[in-house]
Residue, then its C-alpha position, 0 to 999 in steps of 0.5 A: m640906283t636912282t639917277i639924276p638927269n644931267f648929273g654928270d654932264e659938263r655943265l655941272v662940272q663947270r658950275m662946281s668949278a666956278g663956285y669953288s672960290d666962293r666956298y674955299t676962301p682965303e679965310f677958309w685956308g687960314f683956318f685950315n692951316s692954323d687949326v686943322r693942319p696941325r692936328l692931322g699928323a705928318n702923313p695923313t690920309i684924306v678921303d673926299i666923298g663927293c669930291g666933284p671936280g677935285l679942286l679941294l683935294r688939288d689945293m689940299a695937296r699943296y698944304l699937306a704933301p706927302a699926304k695920301l688924298v683920295g677922291i670919290d664921286n659917282s659922276e664920271s665927268m667929275l672924276d675925269t676933271a679931277r684926274s686931269l688936275 
């Protein structure tokens, strides 16, 4: 497996977290609620491959309870942060 220097360090977690609101805006969540959520069914399973610090899954949990949400990432720092949410 190829590793990327500093890939799992705390600075990357901070950068990913800091840019989250730029990627997942109120417009995104409006679209999600109006166009995506109705198509998912009552108890969907959502898998986020490359979940990073888990912020997207955290927010999806607010809209999709009682969905099963699974986050996968190859960075232990990212997964540690996701588990703490």
